[in-house]
C-alpha positions in Angstrom: -25.0 -32.4 -113.7 -24.2 -35.6 -111.6 -21.9 -35.4 -108.7 -20.1 -38.7 -109.5 -19.1 -41.0 -112.3 -22.6 -42.3 -112.3 -23.3 -40.0 -115.2 -26.9 -39.8 -116.2 -28.2 -41.4 -113.0 -30.0 -38.5 -111.3 -31.9 -39.1 -108.1 -35.5 -37.9 -107.7 -35.4 -34.8 -105.4 -39.1 -34.7 -104.4 -39.7 -36.2 -101.0 -36.1 -36.9 -100.3 -34.5 -33.4 -100.0 -33.3 -34.2 -96.5 -31.0 -36.8 -98.0 -29.1 -34.6 -100.4 -25.8 -35.4 -98.6 -26.2 -39.0 -99.7 -26.9 -38.2 -103.4 -23.5 -39.4 -104.7 -24.1 -42.7 -102.9 -27.6 -43.0 -104.3 -26.3 -42.2 -107.8 -23.5 -44.7 -107.9 -25.7 -47.5 -106.5 -28.5 -46.7 -109.0 -25.9 -46.9 -111.8 -24.9 -50.3 -110.6 -28.4 -51.6 -110.4 -29.6 -50.0 -113.7 -32.0 -52.3 -115.5 -32.4 -54.6 -112.5 -34.7 -52.6 -110.1 -37.6 -50.3 -110.4 -37.7 -46.9 -108.7 -36.5 -43.3 -109.4 -34.7 -42.9 -106.1 -32.6 -45.3 -104.0 -35.3 -45.7 -101.4 -38.0 -46.4 -104.1 -36.0 -49.5 -105.2 -36.5 -51.2 -101.8 -39.4 -53.5 -101.1 -41.5 -52.4 -98.1 -40.3 -55.3 -96.0 -36.7 -55.3 -97.1 -33.8 -56.1 -94.8 -30.7 -53.9 -94.7 -27.9 -55.7 -92.9 -24.6 -54.0 -91.9 -21.7 -56.5 -91.7 -19.6 -54.1 -89.6 -19.9 -52.7 -86.1 -20.2 -49.0 -85.8 -21.4 -47.1 -82.7 -25.0 -46.0 -83.0 -25.7 -47.9 -86.2 -27.9 -51.0 -86.0 -26.7 -54.3 -87.4 -30.0 -55.0 -89.0 -32.7 -52.6 -90.2 -36.1 -54.2 -91.1 -38.3 -52.4 -93.5 -38.0 -49.6 -96.0 -39.5 -47.0 -93.7 -36.9 -47.8 -91.0 -34.1 -47.6 -93.5 -35.2 -44.1 -94.4 -35.5 -43.1 -90.8 -32.0 -44.5 -89.9 -30.4 -42.6 -92.8 -32.2 -39.4 -92.1 -29.4 -37.8 -90.0 -26.5 -38.7 -92.3 -26.1 -35.2 -93.7 -25.6 -33.8 -90.2 -22.4 -35.8 -90.0 -21.1 -36.4 -93.5 -21.7 -34.6 -96.8 -20.7 -36.7 -99.8 -19.5 -34.9 -103.0 -18.8 -37.9 -105.3 -19.0 -41.7 -105.8 -16.9 -43.7 -108.1 -14.8 -46.9 -108.7 -18.0 -48.8 -109.4 -17.6 -52.5 -110.2 -20.7 -54.7 -110.8 -20.4 -58.4 -110.3 -23.3 -60.6 -111.6 -23.6 -63.8 -109.7 -24.8 -67.3 -110.9 -28.0 -66.5 -109.0 -29.6 -63.9 -111.1 -31.3 -62.4 -108.0 -28.0 -61.4 -106.4 -25.7 -58.6 -107.6 -22.5 -57.4 -105.8 -21.5 -53.8 -106.0 -18.1 -52.4 -105.2 -17.7 -48.6 -105.1 -16.2 -45.7 -103.3 -17.7 -42.5 -101.8 -16.0 -39.2 -101.1 -17.0 -36.2 -99.0 -16.3 -34.2 -95.9 -17.0 -34.5 -92.2 -19.4 -31.7 -91.5 -18.1 -30.8 -88.0 -14.4 -30.7 -88.9 -14.2 -30.3 -92.7 -11.9 -33.4 -92.7 -12.0 -35.5 -95.9 -14.1 -38.7 -95.9 -13.2 -41.4 -98.4 -14.6 -44.9 -98.0 -14.8 -48.1 -99.9 -17.9 -50.3 -99.8 -19.2 -53.6 -101.0 -23.0 -54.2 -101.2 -24.5 -57.6 -101.8 -28.0 -57.0 -103.1 -30.8 -59.5 -103.5 -33.6 -58.5 -105.8 -37.1 -60.0 -106.2 -39.8 -58.6 -108.6 -37.4 -55.7 -109.5 -37.2 -54.5 -105.8 -34.4 -54.9 -103.3 -35.4 -57.4 -100.6 -32.0 -57.8 -98.9 -29.0 -55.5 -98.7 -25.8 -56.7 -97.1 -23.4 -53.9 -96.6 -19.6 -54.0 -96.0 -17.5 -50.9 -95.5 -14.2 -49.9 -94.2 -15.4 -49.0 -90.7 -11.9 -48.0 -89.5 -11.8 -45.3 -92.2 -15.2 -44.0 -91.1 -14.2 -44.1 -87.4 -10.9 -42.3 -88.1 -12.5 -39.6 -90.2 -15.2 -39.0 -87.5 -12.7 -39.1 -84.6 -9.5 -37.2 -85.3 -6.4 -38.0 -83.4 -6.6 -37.2 -79.8 -10.4 -37.3 -79.8 -11.0 -41.1 -79.9 -13.9 -42.1 -77.7 
């Protein structure tokens, strides 16, 4: 059973068990990209030399990640901090340039260390070539993330 409104978009478990905390994110994104990219898992949809660009500043997170392997490495510790339980509110915008798709969505979960709720909104601008993601431009509500990770009185 899916963990989000991305019903029917299961993620391949083999080889990516360490990323289970991100499954609702993977599911909602795969739903939005259905029919546009090849790959059973989110990571499989990326070209080897893809660029993942974060359009927000968040301590410890790089502004640009070059290459699929580096993206996997950078997301490897996510589950130690945040465990997602659902993804929803998906809106898919097709652009005049058939290579570019804009995804709006939300993810929901808990902060592992405190049990505090984590609810965030994101927009991803995705460029596709030969049915693989070659560029991902990510926008999120970084204040929401910072506030969830740093409860009152513990701001750094």
